[in-house]
PDBQT receptor file of N, H, CA, C and O in Angstrom, charges set to zero:
ATOM      1  N   UNK A   1    -155.989 -35.844 -61.956  1.00  0.00    +0.000 N 
ATOM      2  CA  UNK A   1    -156.069 -34.709 -62.862  1.00  0.00    +0.000 C 
ATOM      3  C   UNK A   1    -156.176 -33.452 -62.024  1.00  0.00    +0.000 C 
ATOM      4  O   UNK A   1    -156.942 -33.387 -61.062  1.00  0.00    +0.000 OA
ATOM      5  N   UNK A   2    -155.396 -32.456 -62.406  1.00  0.00    +0.000 N 
ATOM      6  H   UNK A   2    -154.774 -32.508 -63.188  1.00  0.00    +0.000 HD
ATOM      7  CA  UNK A   2    -155.418 -31.163 -61.733  1.00  0.00    +0.000 C 
ATOM      8  C   UNK A   2    -155.683 -30.099 -62.786  1.00  0.00    +0.000 C 
ATOM      9  O   UNK A   2    -155.028 -30.075 -63.828  1.00  0.00    +0.000 OA
ATOM     10  N   UNK A   3    -156.634 -29.225 -62.521  1.00  0.00    +0.000 N 
ATOM     11  H   UNK A   3    -157.166 -29.244 -61.675  1.00  0.00    +0.000 HD
ATOM     12  CA  UNK A   3    -156.906 -28.126 -63.431  1.00  0.00    +0.000 C 
ATOM     13  C   UNK A   3    -156.584 -26.822 -62.726  1.00  0.00    +0.000 C 
ATOM     14  O   UNK A   3    -156.873 -26.658 -61.541  1.00  0.00    +0.000 OA
ATOM     15  N   UNK A   4    -155.990 -25.904 -63.450  1.00  0.00    +0.000 N 
ATOM     16  H   UNK A   4    -155.755 -26.037 -64.413  1.00  0.00    +0.000 HD
ATOM     17  CA  UNK A   4    -155.640 -24.596 -62.905  1.00  0.00    +0.000 C 
ATOM     18  C   UNK A   4    -156.341 -23.514 -63.707  1.00  0.00    +0.000 C 
ATOM     19  O   UNK A   4    -156.441 -23.602 -64.931  1.00  0.00    +0.000 OA
ATOM     20  N   UNK A   5    -156.820 -22.507 -63.021  1.00  0.00    +0.000 N 
ATOM     21  H   UNK A   5    -156.739 -22.436 -62.027  1.00  0.00    +0.000 HD
ATOM     22  CA  UNK A   5    -157.478 -21.384 -63.666  1.00  0.00    +0.000 C 
ATOM     23  C   UNK A   5    -156.450 -20.287 -63.909  1.00  0.00    +0.000 C 
ATOM     24  O   UNK A   5    -155.630 -19.981 -63.043  1.00  0.00    +0.000 OA
ATOM     25  N   UNK A   6    -156.508 -19.702 -65.099  1.00  0.00    +0.000 N 
ATOM     26  H   UNK A   6    -157.174 -19.951 -65.803  1.00  0.00    +0.000 HD
ATOM     27  CA  UNK A   6    -155.561 -18.654 -65.465  1.00  0.00    +0.000 C 
ATOM     28  C   UNK A   6    -156.243 -17.294 -65.457  1.00  0.00    +0.000 C 
ATOM     29  O   UNK A   6    -157.448 -17.200 -65.222  1.00  0.00    +0.000 OA
ATOM     30  N   UNK A   7    -155.483 -16.257 -65.709  1.00  0.00    +0.000 N 
ATOM     31  H   UNK A   7    -154.505 -16.334 -65.900  1.00  0.00    +0.000 HD
ATOM     32  CA  UNK A   7    -156.005 -14.901 -65.597  1.00  0.00    +0.000 C 
ATOM     33  C   UNK A   7    -156.896 -14.450 -66.739  1.00  0.00    +0.000 C 
ATOM     34  O   UNK A   7    -157.476 -13.367 -66.662  1.00  0.00    +0.000 OA
ATOM     35  N   UNK A   8    -157.025 -15.231 -67.786  1.00  0.00    +0.000 N 
ATOM     36  H   UNK A   8    -156.554 -16.111 -67.849  1.00  0.00    +0.000 HD
ATOM     37  CA  UNK A   8    -157.972 -14.883 -68.839  1.00  0.00    +0.000 C 
ATOM     38  C   UNK A   8    -159.110 -15.889 -68.818  1.00  0.00    +0.000 C 
ATOM     39  O   UNK A   8    -158.938 -17.004 -68.325  1.00  0.00    +0.000 OA
ATOM     40  N   UNK A   9    -160.250 -15.521 -69.335  1.00  0.00    +0.000 N 
ATOM     41  H   UNK A   9    -160.390 -14.616 -69.735  1.00  0.00    +0.000 HD
ATOM     42  CA  UNK A   9    -161.437 -16.374 -69.252  1.00  0.00    +0.000 C 
ATOM     43  C   UNK A   9    -161.293 -17.681 -70.027  1.00  0.00    +0.000 C 
ATOM     44  O   UNK A   9    -161.915 -18.683 -69.676  1.00  0.00    +0.000 OA
ATOM     45  N   UNK A  10    -160.490 -17.674 -71.062  1.00  0.00    +0.000 N 
ATOM     46  H   UNK A  10    -159.984 -16.860 -71.347  1.00  0.00    +0.000 HD
ATOM     47  CA  UNK A  10    -160.390 -18.864 -71.903  1.00  0.00    +0.000 C 
ATOM     48  C   UNK A  10    -159.142 -19.697 -71.653  1.00  0.00    +0.000 C 
ATOM     49  O   UNK A  10    -158.980 -20.755 -72.262  1.00  0.00    +0.000 OA
ATOM     50  N   UNK A  11    -158.265 -19.251 -70.780  1.00  0.00    +0.000 N 
ATOM     51  H   UNK A  11    -158.396 -18.392 -70.285  1.00  0.00    +0.000 HD
ATOM     52  CA  UNK A  11    -157.012 -19.960 -70.549  1.00  0.00    +0.000 C 
ATOM     53  C   UNK A  11    -157.127 -20.894 -69.347  1.00  0.00    +0.000 C 
ATOM     54  O   UNK A  11    -157.762 -20.573 -68.343  1.00  0.00    +0.000 OA
ATOM     55  N   UNK A  12    -156.507 -22.036 -69.478  1.00  0.00    +0.000 N 
ATOM     56  H   UNK A  12    -155.991 -22.296 -70.294  1.00  0.00    +0.000 HD
ATOM     57  CA  UNK A  12    -156.439 -22.967 -68.364  1.00  0.00    +0.000 C 
ATOM     58  C   UNK A  12    -155.269 -23.913 -68.575  1.00  0.00    +0.000 C 
ATOM     59  O   UNK A  12    -154.764 -24.059 -69.688  1.00  0.00    +0.000 OA
ATOM     60  N   UNK A  13    -154.852 -24.543 -67.506  1.00  0.00    +0.000 N 
ATOM     61  H   UNK A  13    -155.263 -24.424 -66.602  1.00  0.00    +0.000 HD
ATOM     62  CA  UNK A  13    -153.810 -25.553 -67.559  1.00  0.00    +0.000 C 
ATOM     63  C   UNK A  13    -154.406 -26.822 -66.962  1.00  0.00    +0.000 C 
ATOM     64  O   UNK A  13    -155.009 -26.794 -65.889  1.00  0.00    +0.000 OA
ATOM     65  N   UNK A  14    -154.232 -27.909 -67.655  1.00  0.00    +0.000 N 
ATOM     66  H   UNK A  14    -153.742 -27.932 -68.526  1.00  0.00    +0.000 HD
ATOM     67  CA  UNK A  14    -154.714 -29.202 -67.170  1.00  0.00    +0.000 C 
ATOM     68  C   UNK A  14    -153.520 -30.141 -67.081  1.00  0.00    +0.000 C 
ATOM     69  O   UNK A  14    -152.795 -30.324 -68.059  1.00  0.00    +0.000 OA
ATOM     70  N   UNK A  15    -153.318 -30.731 -65.917  1.00  0.00    +0.000 N 
ATOM     71  H   UNK A  15    -153.907 -30.581 -65.123  1.00  0.00    +0.000 HD
ATOM     72  CA  UNK A  15    -152.204 -31.648 -65.699  1.00  0.00    +0.000 C 
ATOM     73  C   UNK A  15    -152.777 -33.036 -65.418  1.00  0.00    +0.000 C 
ATOM     74  O   UNK A  15    -153.530 -33.226 -64.463  1.00  0.00    +0.000 OA
ATOM     75  N   UNK A  16    -152.416 -33.988 -66.250  1.00  0.00    +0.000 N 
ATOM     76  H   UNK A  16    -151.804 -33.833 -67.026  1.00  0.00    +0.000 HD
ATOM     77  CA  UNK A  16    -152.867 -35.361 -66.063  1.00  0.00    +0.000 C 
ATOM     78  C   UNK A  16    -151.637 -36.210 -65.775  1.00  0.00    +0.000 C 
ATOM     79  O   UNK A  16    -150.688 -36.238 -66.558  1.00  0.00    +0.000 OA
ATOM     80  N   UNK A  17    -151.667 -36.892 -64.653  1.00  0.00    +0.000 N 
ATOM     81  H   UNK A  17    -152.438 -36.869 -64.017  1.00  0.00    +0.000 HD
ATOM     82  CA  UNK A  17    -150.575 -37.767 -64.265  1.00  0.00    +0.000 C 
ATOM     83  C   UNK A  17    -151.152 -39.172 -64.152  1.00  0.00    +0.000 C 
ATOM     84  O   UNK A  17    -152.063 -39.417 -63.362  1.00  0.00    +0.000 OA
ATOM     85  N   UNK A  18    -150.624 -40.073 -64.934  1.00  0.00    +0.000 N 
ATOM     86  H   UNK A  18    -149.884 -39.874 -65.576  1.00  0.00    +0.000 HD
ATOM     87  CA  UNK A  18    -151.152 -41.432 -64.957  1.00  0.00    +0.000 C 
ATOM     88  C   UNK A  18    -150.004 -42.416 -64.759  1.00  0.00    +0.000 C 
ATOM     89  O   UNK A  18    -149.202 -42.642 -65.666  1.00  0.00    +0.000 OA
ATOM     90  N   UNK A  19    -149.936 -42.993 -63.570  1.00  0.00    +0.000 N 
ATOM     91  H   UNK A  19    -150.588 -42.809 -62.834  1.00  0.00    +0.000 HD
ATOM     92  CA  UNK A  19    -148.933 -43.992 -63.257  1.00  0.00    +0.000 C 
ATOM     93  C   UNK A  19    -149.661 -45.273 -62.887  1.00  0.00    +0.000 C 
ATOM     94  O   UNK A  19    -150.766 -45.231 -62.346  1.00  0.00    +0.000 OA
ATOM     95  N   UNK A  20    -149.054 -46.391 -63.173  1.00  0.00    +0.000 N 
ATOM     96  H   UNK A  20    -148.156 -46.425 -63.612  1.00  0.00    +0.000 HD
ATOM     97  CA  UNK A  20    -149.656 -47.652 -62.787  1.00  0.00    +0.000 C 
ATOM     98  C   UNK A  20    -148.579 -48.672 -62.468  1.00  0.00    +0.000 C 
ATOM     99  O   UNK A  20    -147.406 -48.493 -62.796  1.00  0.00    +0.000 OA
ATOM    100  N   UNK A  21    -148.986 -49.692 -61.851  1.00  0.00    +0.000 N 
ATOM    101  H   UNK A  21    -149.939 -49.837 -61.584  1.00  0.00    +0.000 HD
ATOM    102  CA  UNK A  21    -148.054 -50.745 -61.464  1.00  0.00    +0.000 C 
ATOM    103  C   UNK A  21    -148.067 -50.946 -59.966  1.00  0.00    +0.000 C 
ATOM    104  O   UNK A  21    -148.612 -50.128 -59.225  1.00  0.00    +0.000 OA
ATOM    105  N   UNK A  22    -147.475 -52.022 -59.528  1.00  0.00    +0.000 N 
ATOM    106  H   UNK A  22    -147.032 -52.687 -60.130  1.00  0.00    +0.000 HD
ATOM    107  CA  UNK A  22    -147.490 -52.373 -58.115  1.00  0.00    +0.000 C 
ATOM    108  C   UNK A  22    -146.880 -51.302 -57.226  1.00  0.00    +0.000 C 
ATOM    109  O   UNK A  22    -147.366 -51.069 -56.119  1.00  0.00    +0.000 OA
ATOM    110  N   UNK A  23    -145.847 -50.664 -57.683  1.00  0.00    +0.000 N 
ATOM    111  H   UNK A  23    -145.452 -50.854 -58.582  1.00  0.00    +0.000 HD
ATOM    112  CA  UNK A  23    -145.163 -49.684 -56.829  1.00  0.00    +0.000 C 
ATOM    113  C   UNK A  23    -146.046 -48.490 -56.497  1.00  0.00    +0.000 C 
ATOM    114  O   UNK A  23    -145.917 -47.916 -55.416  1.00  0.00    +0.000 OA
ATOM    115  N   UNK A  24    -146.929 -48.108 -57.391  1.00  0.00    +0.000 N 
ATOM    116  H   UNK A  24    -147.033 -48.575 -58.270  1.00  0.00    +0.000 HD
ATOM    117  CA  UNK A  24    -147.772 -46.935 -57.156  1.00  0.00    +0.000 C 
ATOM    118  C   UNK A  24    -149.154 -47.336 -56.661  1.00  0.00    +0.000 C 
ATOM    119  O   UNK A  24    -149.632 -46.789 -55.667  1.00  0.00    +0.000 OA
ATOM    120  N   UNK A  25    -149.796 -48.267 -57.324  1.00  0.00    +0.000 N 
ATOM    121  H   UNK A  25    -149.407 -48.712 -58.131  1.00  0.00    +0.000 HD
ATOM    122  CA  UNK A  25    -151.186 -48.577 -57.026  1.00  0.00    +0.000 C 
ATOM    123  C   UNK A  25    -151.390 -49.298 -55.703  1.00  0.00    +0.000 C 
ATOM    124  O   UNK A  25    -152.354 -49.020 -54.990  1.00  0.00    +0.000 OA
ATOM    125  N   UNK A  26    -150.511 -50.202 -55.371  1.00  0.00    +0.000 N 
ATOM    126  H   UNK A  26    -149.727 -50.428 -55.950  1.00  0.00    +0.000 HD
ATOM    127  CA  UNK A  26    -150.783 -51.093 -54.250  1.00  0.00    +0.000 C 
ATOM    128  C   UNK A  26    -150.050 -50.750 -52.963  1.00  0.00    +0.000 C 
ATOM    129  O   UNK A  26    -150.122 -51.504 -51.993  1.00  0.00    +0.000 OA
ATOM    130  N   UNK A  27    -149.351 -49.634 -52.941  1.00  0.00    +0.000 N 
ATOM    131  H   UNK A  27    -149.292 -49.022 -53.730  1.00  0.00    +0.000 HD
ATOM    132  CA  UNK A  27    -148.618 -49.312 -51.721  1.00  0.00    +0.000 C 
ATOM    133  C   UNK A  27    -148.854 -47.874 -51.318  1.00  0.00    +0.000 C 
ATOM    134  O   UNK A  27    -149.000 -46.994 -52.166  1.00  0.00    +0.000 OA
ATOM    135  N   UNK A  28    -148.888 -47.646 -50.039  1.00  0.00    +0.000 N 
ATOM    136  H   UNK A  28    -148.770 -48.361 -49.350  1.00  0.00    +0.000 HD
ATOM    137  CA  UNK A  28    -149.060 -46.303 -49.508  1.00  0.00    +0.000 C 
ATOM    138  C   UNK A  28    -147.869 -45.414 -49.890  1.00  0.00    +0.000 C 
ATOM    139  O   UNK A  28    -148.048 -44.233 -50.190  1.00  0.00    +0.000 OA
ATOM    140  N   UNK A  29    -146.666 -45.975 -49.879  1.00  0.00    +0.000 N 
ATOM    141  H   UNK A  29    -146.520 -46.934 -49.635  1.00  0.00    +0.000 HD
ATOM    142  CA  UNK A  29    -145.492 -45.173 -50.216  1.00  0.00    +0.000 C 
ATOM    143  C   UNK A  29    -145.511 -44.755 -51.681  1.00  0.00    +0.000 C 
ATOM    144  O   UNK A  29    -145.058 -43.661 -52.017  1.00  0.00    +0.000 OA
ATOM    145  N   UNK A  30    -146.026 -45.606 -52.547  1.00  0.00    +0.000 N 
ATOM    146  H   UNK A  30    -146.394 -46.495 -52.273  1.00  0.00    +0.000 HD
ATOM    147  CA  UNK A  30    -146.135 -45.242 -53.953  1.00  0.00    +0.000 C 
ATOM    148  C   UNK A  30    -147.067 -44.058 -54.142  1.00  0.00    +0.000 C 
ATOM    149  O   UNK A  30    -146.768 -43.141 -54.906  1.00  0.00    +0.000 OA
ATOM    150  N   UNK A  31    -148.194 -44.079 -53.448  1.00  0.00    +0.000 N 
ATOM    151  H   UNK A  31    -148.437 -44.824 -52.827  1.00  0.00    +0.000 HD
ATOM    152  CA  UNK A  31    -149.141 -42.971 -53.510  1.00  0.00    +0.000 C 
ATOM    153  C   UNK A  31    -148.519 -41.685 -52.974  1.00  0.00    +0.000 C 
ATOM    154  O   UNK A  31    -148.703 -40.615 -53.555  1.00  0.00    +0.000 OA
ATOM    155  N   UNK A  32    -147.791 -41.787 -51.878  1.00  0.00    +0.000 N 
ATOM    156  H   UNK A  32    -147.642 -42.656 -51.406  1.00  0.00    +0.000 HD
ATOM    157  CA  UNK A  32    -147.169 -40.597 -51.285  1.00  0.00    +0.000 C 
ATOM    158  C   UNK A  32    -146.145 -39.980 -52.229  1.00  0.00    +0.000 C 
ATOM    159  O   UNK A  32    -146.043 -38.756 -52.317  1.00  0.00    +0.000 OA
ATOM    160  N   UNK A  33    -145.385 -40.817 -52.936  1.00  0.00    +0.000 N 
ATOM    161  H   UNK A  33    -145.468 -41.811 -52.864  1.00  0.00    +0.000 HD
ATOM    162  CA  UNK A  33    -144.417 -40.295 -53.896  1.00  0.00    +0.000 C 
ATOM    163  C   UNK A  33    -145.120 -39.582 -55.038  1.00  0.00    +0.000 C 
ATOM    164  O   UNK A  33    -144.672 -38.524 -55.482  1.00  0.00    +0.000 OA
ATOM    165  N   UNK A  34    -146.202 -40.145 -55.510  1.00  0.00    +0.000 N 
ATOM    166  H   UNK A  34    -146.566 -41.004 -55.149  1.00  0.00    +0.000 HD
ATOM    167  CA  UNK A  34    -146.968 -39.527 -56.586  1.00  0.00    +0.000 C 
ATOM    168  C   UNK A  34    -147.553 -38.199 -56.132  1.00  0.00    +0.000 C 
ATOM    169  O   UNK A  34    -147.492 -37.215 -56.869  1.00  0.00    +0.000 OA
ATOM    170  N   UNK A  35    -148.119 -38.156 -54.930  1.00  0.00    +0.000 N 
ATOM    171  H   UNK A  35    -148.169 -38.955 -54.332  1.00  0.00    +0.000 HD
ATOM    172  CA  UNK A  35    -148.703 -36.927 -54.407  1.00  0.00    +0.000 C 
ATOM    173  C   UNK A  35    -147.636 -35.845 -54.251  1.00  0.00    +0.000 C 
ATOM    174  O   UNK A  35    -147.890 -34.680 -54.557  1.00  0.00    +0.000 OA
ATOM    175  N   UNK A  36    -146.459 -36.214 -53.783  1.00  0.00    +0.000 N 
ATOM    176  H   UNK A  36    -146.253 -37.160 -53.535  1.00  0.00    +0.000 HD
ATOM    177  CA  UNK A  36    -145.378 -35.249 -53.619  1.00  0.00    +0.000 C 
ATOM    178  C   UNK A  36    -144.952 -34.690 -54.970  1.00  0.00    +0.000 C 
ATOM    179  O   UNK A  36    -144.689 -33.493 -55.090  1.00  0.00    +0.000 OA
ATOM    180  N   UNK A  37    -144.884 -35.539 -55.981  1.00  0.00    +0.000 N 
ATOM    181  H   UNK A  37    -145.098 -36.511 -55.884  1.00  0.00    +0.000 HD
ATOM    182  CA  UNK A  37    -144.537 -35.101 -57.332  1.00  0.00    +0.000 C 
ATOM    183  C   UNK A  37    -145.549 -34.067 -57.827  1.00  0.00    +0.000 C 
ATOM    184  O   UNK A  37    -145.165 -33.016 -58.340  1.00  0.00    +0.000 OA
ATOM    185  N   UNK A  38    -146.829 -34.365 -57.675  1.00  0.00    +0.000 N 
ATOM    186  H   UNK A  38    -147.140 -35.218 -57.258  1.00  0.00    +0.000 HD
ATOM    187  CA  UNK A  38    -147.881 -33.439 -58.120  1.00  0.00    +0.000 C 
ATOM    188  C   UNK A  38    -147.792 -32.128 -57.346  1.00  0.00    +0.000 C 
ATOM    189  O   UNK A  38    -147.917 -31.052 -57.931  1.00  0.00    +0.000 OA
ATOM    190  N   UNK A  39    -147.580 -32.211 -56.046  1.00  0.00    +0.000 N 
ATOM    191  H   UNK A  39    -147.478 -33.085 -55.571  1.00  0.00    +0.000 HD
ATOM    192  CA  UNK A  39    -147.482 -31.002 -55.225  1.00  0.00    +0.000 C 
ATOM    193  C   UNK A  39    -146.274 -30.145 -55.587  1.00  0.00    +0.000 C 
ATOM    194  O   UNK A  39    -146.318 -28.927 -55.415  1.00  0.00    +0.000 OA
ATOM    195  N   UNK A  40    -145.212 -30.741 -56.077  1.00  0.00    +0.000 N 
ATOM    196  H   UNK A  40    -145.176 -31.730 -56.217  1.00  0.00    +0.000 HD
ATOM    197  CA  UNK A  40    -144.022 -29.998 -56.478  1.00  0.00    +0.000 C 
ATOM    198  C   UNK A  40    -144.164 -29.402 -57.880  1.00  0.00    +0.000 C 
ATOM    199  O   UNK A  40    -143.812 -28.244 -58.105  1.00  0.00    +0.000 OA
ATOM    200  N   UNK A  41    -144.673 -30.185 -58.803  1.00  0.00    +0.000 N 
ATOM    201  H   UNK A  41    -144.959 -31.125 -58.620  1.00  0.00    +0.000 HD
ATOM    202  CA  UNK A  41    -144.678 -29.796 -60.211  1.00  0.00    +0.000 C 
ATOM    203  C   UNK A  41    -145.813 -28.841 -60.560  1.00  0.00    +0.000 C 
ATOM    204  O   UNK A  41    -145.584 -27.850 -61.254  1.00  0.00    +0.000 OA
ATOM    205  N   UNK A  42    -147.014 -29.111 -60.102  1.00  0.00    +0.000 N 
ATOM    206  H   UNK A  42    -147.200 -29.915 -59.538  1.00  0.00    +0.000 HD
ATOM    207  CA  UNK A  42    -148.169 -28.321 -60.538  1.00  0.00    +0.000 C 
ATOM    208  C   UNK A  42    -148.036 -26.837 -60.182  1.00  0.00    +0.000 C 
ATOM    209  O   UNK A  42    -148.212 -26.005 -61.072  1.00  0.00    +0.000 OA
ATOM    210  N   UNK A  43    -147.739 -26.460 -58.955  1.00  0.00    +0.000 N 
ATOM    211  H   UNK A  43    -147.595 -27.136 -58.232  1.00  0.00    +0.000 HD
ATOM    212  CA  UNK A  43    -147.616 -25.027 -58.662  1.00  0.00    +0.000 C 
ATOM    213  C   UNK A  43    -146.509 -24.351 -59.477  1.00  0.00    +0.000 C 
ATOM    214  O   UNK A  43    -146.670 -23.216 -59.926  1.00  0.00    +0.000 OA
ATOM    215  N   UNK A  44    -145.401 -25.042 -59.661  1.00  0.00    +0.000 N 
ATOM    216  H   UNK A  44    -145.270 -25.963 -59.296  1.00  0.00    +0.000 HD
ATOM    217  CA  UNK A  44    -144.291 -24.469 -60.423  1.00  0.00    +0.000 C 
ATOM    218  C   UNK A  44    -144.686 -24.234 -61.878  1.00  0.00    +0.000 C 
ATOM    219  O   UNK A  44    -144.375 -23.185 -62.444  1.00  0.00    +0.000 OA
ATOM    220  N   UNK A  45    -145.364 -25.193 -62.482  1.00  0.00    +0.000 N 
ATOM    221  H   UNK A  45    -145.617 -26.045 -62.023  1.00  0.00    +0.000 HD
ATOM    222  CA  UNK A  45    -145.754 -25.069 -63.876  1.00  0.00    +0.000 C 
ATOM    223  C   UNK A  45    -146.878 -24.058 -64.084  1.00  0.00    +0.000 C 
ATOM    224  O   UNK A  45    -146.859 -23.303 -65.056  1.00  0.00    +0.000 OA
ATOM    225  N   UNK A  46    -147.847 -24.038 -63.186  1.00  0.00    +0.000 N 
ATOM    226  H   UNK A  46    -147.862 -24.651 -62.396  1.00  0.00    +0.000 HD
ATOM    227  CA  UNK A  46    -148.957 -23.092 -63.347  1.00  0.00    +0.000 C 
ATOM    228  C   UNK A  46    -148.476 -21.656 -63.140  1.00  0.00    +0.000 C 
ATOM    229  O   UNK A  46    -149.015 -20.731 -63.747  1.00  0.00    +0.000 OA
ATOM    230  N   UNK A  47    -147.481 -21.468 -62.302  1.00  0.00    +0.000 N 
ATOM    231  H   UNK A  47    -147.044 -22.220 -61.809  1.00  0.00    +0.000 HD
ATOM    232  CA  UNK A  47    -146.934 -20.130 -62.065  1.00  0.00    +0.000 C 
ATOM    233  C   UNK A  47    -146.311 -19.563 -63.349  1.00  0.00    +0.000 C 
ATOM    234  O   UNK A  47    -146.364 -18.357 -63.589  1.00  0.00    +0.000 OA
ATOM    235  N   UNK A  48    -145.723 -20.438 -64.167  1.00  0.00    +0.000 N 
ATOM    236  H   UNK A  48    -145.679 -21.417 -63.972  1.00  0.00    +0.000 HD
ATOM    237  CA  UNK A  48    -145.115 -19.998 -65.436  1.00  0.00    +0.000 C 
ATOM    238  C   UNK A  48    -146.138 -19.322 -66.346  1.00  0.00    +0.000 C 
ATOM    239  O   UNK A  48    -145.802 -18.410 -67.103  1.00  0.00    +0.000 OA
ATOM    240  N   UNK A  49    -147.380 -19.773 -66.266  1.00  0.00    +0.000 N 
ATOM    241  H   UNK A  49    -147.652 -20.513 -65.651  1.00  0.00    +0.000 HD
ATOM    242  CA  UNK A  49    -148.433 -19.262 -67.131  1.00  0.00    +0.000 C 
ATOM    243  C   UNK A  49    -149.393 -18.313 -66.416  1.00  0.00    +0.000 C 
ATOM    244  O   UNK A  49    -150.469 -17.997 -66.925  1.00  0.00    +0.000 OA
ATOM    245  N   UNK A  50    -148.990 -17.870 -65.243  1.00  0.00    +0.000 N 
ATOM    246  H   UNK A  50    -148.117 -18.126 -64.830  1.00  0.00    +0.000 HD
ATOM    247  CA  UNK A  50    -149.788 -16.950 -64.442  1.00  0.00    +0.000 C 
ATOM    248  C   UNK A  50    -151.157 -17.549 -64.113  1.00  0.00    +0.000 C 
ATOM    249  O   UNK A  50    -152.194 -16.906 -64.277  1.00  0.00    +0.000 OA
ATOM    250  N   UNK A  51    -151.129 -18.772 -63.653  1.00  0.00    +0.000 N 
ATOM    251  H   UNK A  51    -150.287 -19.294 -63.519  1.00  0.00    +0.000 HD
ATOM    252  CA  UNK A  51    -152.350 -19.486 -63.306  1.00  0.00    +0.000 C 
ATOM    253  C   UNK A  51    -152.287 -19.901 -61.845  1.00  0.00    +0.000 C 
ATOM    254  O   UNK A  51    -151.224 -19.861 -61.224  1.00  0.00    +0.000 OA
ATOM    255  N   UNK A  52    -153.414 -20.295 -61.308  1.00  0.00    +0.000 N 
ATOM    256  H   UNK A  52    -154.277 -20.328 -61.812  1.00  0.00    +0.000 HD
ATOM    257  CA  UNK A  52    -153.465 -20.761 -59.923  1.00  0.00    +0.000 C 
ATOM    258  C   UNK A  52    -154.039 -22.159 -59.882  1.00  0.00    +0.000 C 
ATOM    259  O   UNK A  52    -154.805 -22.554 -60.761  1.00  0.00    +0.000 OA
ATOM    260  N   UNK A  53    -153.667 -22.903 -58.859  1.00  0.00    +0.000 N 
ATOM    261  H   UNK A  53    -153.045 -22.582 -58.145  1.00  0.00    +0.000 HD
ATOM    262  CA  UNK A  53    -154.129 -24.273 -58.714  1.00  0.00    +0.000 C 
ATOM    263  C   UNK A  53    -155.559 -24.286 -58.208  1.00  0.00    +0.000 C 
ATOM    264  O   UNK A  53    -156.137 -25.356 -58.018  1.00  0.00    +0.000 OA
TER     265      UNK A  53
């Protein structure tokens, strides 16, 4: 789960990514792919709403 703070006191963005299965849970490469996805998507999406990670 990643939460981003926005420029107003009541605004926020919460990103929940939930993957499961052997490819993600039990392998280092699965984790790295998931981390790369989060690192790519979260900053791009939070920027749309004038928020920071």
